[in-house]
Phi, psi and omega in degrees: 000137175282168182292320175306311184292319177303310184302313184291320171305310176302319175296318178299313182295324175293326177296330177285313188274311185227078185311311191291330179296321176292321173303312176300324177287323182280311186255352181076185177285126183169203183295317184297320174297317180296319179293323175298314175298314180303300186303322174300313176301317181286336183179132187295323181295316175302316181291327176292312182297318179299317186292317177299317181301313190292319180291322186263358175282148184277000000 
């Protein structure tokens, strides 16, 4: 498994378990992180979906 695939797998797992942390690692501090925190506070599922979207978009 290449390093890129390993990083992607770790980010996907983090997006499922701790959505804002995955967004922080992928996008850094900014609007996406604030949105992820807000969505996670409003409901775990919306936060997780947003984090997966951020991690998996190209």
